[in-house]
N, C-alpha and C positions, 0 to 999 in steps of 0.2 A: 494440530497442537500449536500453541503459540506462547510467546513470553512477552512480558511487559517490563520495561526498565524506565525509571524516571531519572534523567540526567539534569544537569544544571540548566540548560536552555532548551531541552527537547524531551519528548516522550518517544521511546524507541520500542516499537513492537516488531518482533520477529515471527513470521509465519513459517511453520515447518510442514512440509508435505508429508503426511503420514497415511496417505491413501494407498491405493494399489499401484503396482509397478506399471509403466515407468514413472518414477518419482521426479518431481521438479526440484530445482535448487531453492533454498530458503529465500523468502522475500523479507526485506527489512524496510520498515516504515518509520521515518524520522519526522516527527510532527513538531513544528515550532509555531510561533505566532504568525509568521509571514509566509511559510511554505511547508508543503508536505512533500517529502522526498521518498520515493519507492526505489529500492535497489535490489537487483538480482544478478547473481553471477552467471555468465554465459560461458559454459565450458568450450563451445565451438570456437569462440574468439579469445578465450582466457581473459575476459574483461568484465567489469561490472556495468550492467546496463542500468541507467537512471531515468526516472520520469519525475518531473516536478509539477506539482499541482498547487494552485492557490487555495487558501482555506475555503473559498466559495465553491471551487470545483470539487474539493473533498466533500463538502456538505452535500452538494448535488449528487455526487456518486454514492455516498452512503444512503441518502434518501431514495435514490433510483433502485436500490437493491430490494426494496419493499413495495414497489409499485408495479402495476400492470404496464403492458406495452402502450406507448403514447408519447405525446410531447408535453413537457411541463415547464413552468417557470416558477422558480422559488421566490417567495416574497419575504 
């Protein structure tokens, strides 16, 4: 399950793990013109873990989800 919210300067997608136990914490994706920010709460450290991707890295990641194993260069 996921939600989509459009804010002033970003689109926010929240990914909710509704699979089988053990479930993972929600992942929030904040997408702006210059950065894609992925956040997930880590209960072990009681902190939010963040990963920053450039728009180009995000494009490559989403393209890679539909490709077979190999090395690719986006054009």
